[in-house]
C-alpha positions in Angstrom: 13.1 -17.2 11.4 13.2 -13.7 10.8 16.3 -12.0 12.7 15.5 -9.3 15.4 16.9 -6.6 13.2 14.3 -7.4 10.3 11.5 -7.5 12.8 11.2 -3.7 12.7 10.0 -3.8 9.1 8.4 -7.4 8.8 5.9 -8.7 11.1 6.7 -12.2 11.3 6.4 -15.1 8.9 2.7 -16.3 9.8 -0.6 -14.7 9.5 -1.0 -15.1 13.3 2.3 -13.0 14.0 1.0 -10.6 11.7 -2.6 -10.1 13.1 -0.9 -9.8 16.7 1.1 -7.0 15.3 -2.2 -5.5 14.0 -3.9 -6.0 17.5 -1.1 -3.9 19.0 -1.4 -1.1 16.5 -5.1 -0.9 16.9 -4.5 -0.5 20.8 -2.7 2.7 19.6 -5.4 3.8 17.2 -3.7 2.9 14.1 -5.2 0.5 11.4 -3.3 -1.8 9.2 -2.9 -2.8 5.7 -1.7 -6.5 5.7 0.6 -7.7 2.8 1.6 -11.2 2.3 5.2 -10.9 0.7 5.5 -12.4 -2.7 5.7 -11.1 -6.3 6.8 -11.9 -9.9 5.9 -15.6 -10.2 6.4 -17.4 -13.2 4.4 -20.4 -12.2 0.8 -20.7 -11.5 1.0 -22.7 -8.1 2.5 -20.1 -6.1 -0.1 -17.7 -7.4 -2.9 -20.0 -6.5 -1.3 -20.5 -3.0 -0.9 -17.0 -2.2 -4.5 -15.9 -3.4 -5.8 -18.8 -1.3 -3.8 -17.4 1.7 -5.2 -13.9 1.3 -8.8 -15.5 1.4 -8.1 -17.2 4.7 -6.5 -13.9 5.8 -9.8 -12.1 5.0 -11.8 -14.6 7.1 -9.2 -14.3 9.9 -9.5 -10.5 9.9 -13.3 -10.5 9.7 -13.6 -13.1 12.6 -11.1 -11.1 14.8 -12.9 -7.6 14.6 -9.5 -6.1 13.8 -9.3 -2.8 12.1 -7.2 -4.1 9.0 -7.3 -4.2 5.2 -5.2 -6.4 2.8 -2.9 -5.3 0.0 -2.1 -7.4 -3.0 0.5 -7.1 -5.6 -0.5 -7.6 -9.4 2.5 -9.9 -10.2 1.7 -11.7 -6.9 -1.7 -12.8 -8.2 -0.4 -13.7 -11.8 0.1 -10.7 -13.9 3.5 -11.9 -15.2 1.5 -15.0 -16.5 -1.2 -13.0 -18.2 -3.8 -10.2 -17.8 -6.4 -13.0 -17.7 -4.9 -14.9 -14.9 -4.3 -11.9 -12.8 -8.0 -10.6 -13.1 -9.3 -14.2 -12.4 -7.4 -14.4 -9.1 -8.0 -10.9 -8.1 -11.7 -11.3 -8.7 -11.7 -14.3 -6.3 -9.8 -12.2 -3.6 -11.8 -9.3 -4.0 -15.3 -11.2 -3.8 -14.3 -13.0 -0.9 -13.3 -9.7 1.0 -16.4 -7.8 -0.1 -18.3 -10.9 1.3 -16.6 -10.3 4.7 -16.6 -6.6 4.7 -12.7 -6.4 4.2 -10.9 -3.6 2.3 -8.5 -4.5 -0.5 -5.7 -2.6 -1.9 -4.2 -3.2 -5.1 -0.4 -2.2 -5.0 1.0 -0.5 -8.2 4.3 -2.1 -9.5 6.6 -1.0 -12.4 5.4 1.3 -15.1 4.7 -1.6 -17.7 2.0 -2.7 -15.6 0.1 0.4 -14.9 -2.7 0.0 -17.4 -3.6 -3.6 -16.5 -3.5 -2.6 -13.1 -5.7 0.5 -13.3 -8.0 -1.5 -15.5 -8.4 -4.3 -13.0 -9.1 -1.8 -10.2 -11.8 0.1 -12.2 -13.5 -3.4 -12.9 -13.3 -4.4 -9.2 -14.3 -1.0 -8.0 -17.3 -1.0 -10.5 -18.1 -4.3 -9.2 -18.0 -3.7 -5.5 -18.1 -0.1 -5.1 -15.8 1.6 -2.2 -14.3 -1.6 -1.0 -11.2 -1.6 -3.2 -8.2 0.9 -3.6 -5.3 1.7 -6.0 -2.0 3.2 -5.9 -0.7 5.8 -8.1 2.9 7.2 -8.3 3.8 10.8 -8.6 7.0 10.3 -10.5 5.4 8.9 -13.5 4.4 11.5 -16.3 1.0 9.8 -16.9 -0.3 10.1 -13.4 -2.1 13.3 -13.6 -4.1 11.9 -16.5 -4.7 8.7 -14.5 -5.9 10.8 -11.4 -8.4 12.5 -13.5 -9.8 9.2 -14.8 -10.0 7.9 -11.3 -12.1 10.7 -10.0 -15.3 9.2 -11.0 -14.4 5.7 -9.9 -15.7 4.3 -6.5 -13.1 3.2 -4.1 -9.9 4.9 -2.6 -6.8 6.1 -4.3 -3.2 6.1 -2.5 -0.8 8.5 -3.5 3.0 7.7 -3.4 6.0 9.5 -4.9 7.0 6.2 -6.6 9.8 3.8 -7.1 11.1 1.2 -9.4 13.5 3.7 -11.3 11.4 3.9 -14.5 13.0 5.3 -17.6 13.2 9.2 -18.2 10.9 9.3 -21.1 8.1 7.9 -18.8 9.1 9.4 -15.3 10.5 12.2 -13.7 13.8 11.7 -11.6 14.5 15.1 -10.1 13.2 15.0 -6.5 12.0 18.6 -6.5 9.9 17.9 -9.5 8.4 14.9 -7.9 7.5 16.7 -5.0 5.8 19.4 -7.1 3.8 16.7 -8.9 2.9 15.0 -5.6 1.6 18.3 -4.4 -0.5 19.0 -7.6 -2.0 15.4 -7.5 -3.1 15.9 -3.8 -4.6 19.3 -4.4 -6.6 17.9 -7.6 -7.8 15.0 -5.4 -8.8 17.0 -2.4 -10.7 19.3 -4.7 -12.5 16.9 -7.1 -12.5 13.4 -5.0 -15.4 12.7 -2.5 -12.8 11.4 -0.1 -11.0 8.1 0.0 -7.6 9.7 -0.3 -4.6 7.8 0.9 -1.5 10.0 1.5 1.2 7.3 1.3 4.2 9.3 2.5 6.8 9.6 5.2 7.7 13.3 4.1 6.6 15.5 7.0 6.2 18.4 4.3 3.7 16.2 2.3 1.7 15.5 5.4 1.2 19.0 6.4 0.5 19.7 2.9 -2.4 17.2 2.9 -3.7 18.5 6.4 -3.8 22.1 5.1 -5.7 20.7 2.0 -8.2 18.8 4.2 -8.7 22.1 6.4 -9.4 23.9 3.1 -11.7 21.4 1.3 -13.2 19.4 4.0 -12.1 16.2 2.2 -11.6 13.1 4.3 -8.4 11.5 4.0 -6.0 8.9 5.5 -2.2 8.9 6.0 -0.3 5.5 5.1 3.2 4.8 6.4 5.4 1.5 6.3 5.9 -0.6 9.5 9.3 0.3 11.0 9.3 3.9 9.5 8.5 6.8 11.6 6.4 5.0 14.1 6.5 7.5 16.7 4.8 9.9 14.2 2.2 7.5 13.2 1.1 7.3 16.6 1.1 11.0 17.4 -0.8 11.7 14.0 -3.3 9.0 15.0 -4.6 11.1 17.9 -6.1 13.4 15.2 -6.4 11.7 11.8 -6.8 8.2 10.4 -3.5 6.4 10.1 -2.8 3.1 8.4 0.5 1.1 8.7 1.5 -1.0 5.9 2.2 -4.5 7.6 4.1 -7.2 5.4 4.6 -10.8 6.7 5.8 -13.9 5.1 8.8 -16.1 4.4 9.8 -14.1 1.5 10.9 -11.2 3.8 14.7 -10.9 2.7 14.6 -8.8 -0.5 11.7 -6.7 1.2 13.9 -6.0 4.1 16.9 -5.2 2.2 15.1 -2.5 0.3 13.8 -0.9 3.3 17.2 -0.5 4.9 19.0 0.4 1.5 16.3 3.2 0.3 16.4 5.5 3.5 19.5 6.6 5.4 17.7 6.7 8.7 16.8 3.0 8.0 20.2 2.0 7.1 21.7 3.7 10.1 19.3 1.8 12.5 20.1 -1.4 10.7 24.0 -0.6 11.3 23.4 0.2 14.9 21.7 -2.9 15.5 24.2 -5.1 13.8 27.0 -3.4 15.8 25.3 -3.6 19.3 24.4 -7.2 18.7 
């Protein structure tokens, strides 16, 4: 059972609790990107099990009429076992989602998986058009070239600042430089993309920058934030813009929760207050 302190960041352990959270979000004009927690499997059984649950989740979303997409991690669908395993499992999930009209986001993991992830996304996007999306990380030195490559690929692109602490020869570490890269990537996308831009950031300055680019270029975009982070801002922004909340669920919640409370000072303070008041 997930303790109350973690419920801010994780929508329970079952699909039913996650979809109930989605229903409540939809009532406030916020859409959801639902993720079953799990990653870096070294055996095929958990890969097949998570892929099967995603296919069931697709059916549940389609049958419920909720405004929701799903999000999968490459290592969750077998990338650590081989690119062929990942591609086969991903294809089955995306095919099932396309049949039911449910969008699929492919998350980006550490820099060593970027090529395999981008190649799989492009293959799925060419197969299913606009029903799939990919994430790119502004801290990677290669991302400007990747974003140019993706300009002619159907689907959506989520822009994030990046994590995973990659080595300095492949990534920027200075926060000001990463902010600069993020702005340049967004500006290129708003100028050259036909829409499908996901601004995955909690940084008010970056969101304001994206809004200004939208006003200038007229390019459609959406704002994406995590469950449990700046939720009041999410509801306020949803009055004028498309806002999607990343909603994780599942019994592998501990490592995800600890990352959330340690990566941001505000999250850590919230967690400490909850412990002390409990």
